[in-house]
N, C-alpha and C positions, 0 to 999 in steps of 0.2 A: 277167755276165762279171767276171773278176778281173784287174785291171791288172797288168802286169809281164812278166817273162820266165819261161816255164814249160817246163822240160826234160821230155822224154818219150822213148820209144823211137823216135819219128818225127823227132826233132830238138828244136828249141826254138820254142815258140809265143810270139810277142810280141803283147801286147795293151795298147792305150792308149785312154783316153777323150778325144776331141778333137772335140766336137760342132760347132765353128765352123770346122773345117779341111777343105779339099777333098782334099788328098793328104798322106799320112803315109808316111814311109820310116823304116827302121831303119838307122842307120850301124853297121856291125859290123866290129870288128877282132879276128879270131881270135887266140888265144894263140900259134899257130904263125907269125903274121905276115900281112901283107896287109890290105887294107881293101876293103869293098864296101857297097853299099846295097841294101836289100830293100824293095820296095813292099808296104805292107799294104793289105788290102781293107776298104772301108767296110762296117760292120755296122749293124743297127738300133740306134737310141738314141744315135748319136754315137760308137760304138766303132769301132776299126780293129784288125784282127788279121791275122796271117799266120804261117806256120810255115817255118822254115829248117832243112833236114835237117842241114846241116853245123855249125850253131851249137851250142856246148857251154858248160856251166858254166865260168866263168873268162874267157870272151871279153868284151872291152870292147864296150859298145854304148850308143847314145843314139838319141833320136827326132828327126827333122827334119820340121817342119810346114810345108807349102806352100813347100818349098825354102829355108826359113830356116836359122838356125844349129842345130847339133846340141845337143839339150837332154838332160840326164840323165833317167833313169827317175824319174818323180815318186813 
């Protein structure tokens, strides 16, 4: 897997490697306003991934590990 945000026709897929984390969410602030969090699904090898249909290039985002502070994309 490749970490980061990957736009496609289906939306944006967010991927992060966090092998010692139980829950990963993406904090998302779309360019048009508003904020929300999206839960990522645990994948083999410590990866977490999920696709958000409405996320687009230019949206601000960060990762939240186990409910902690929002962290930038590594």
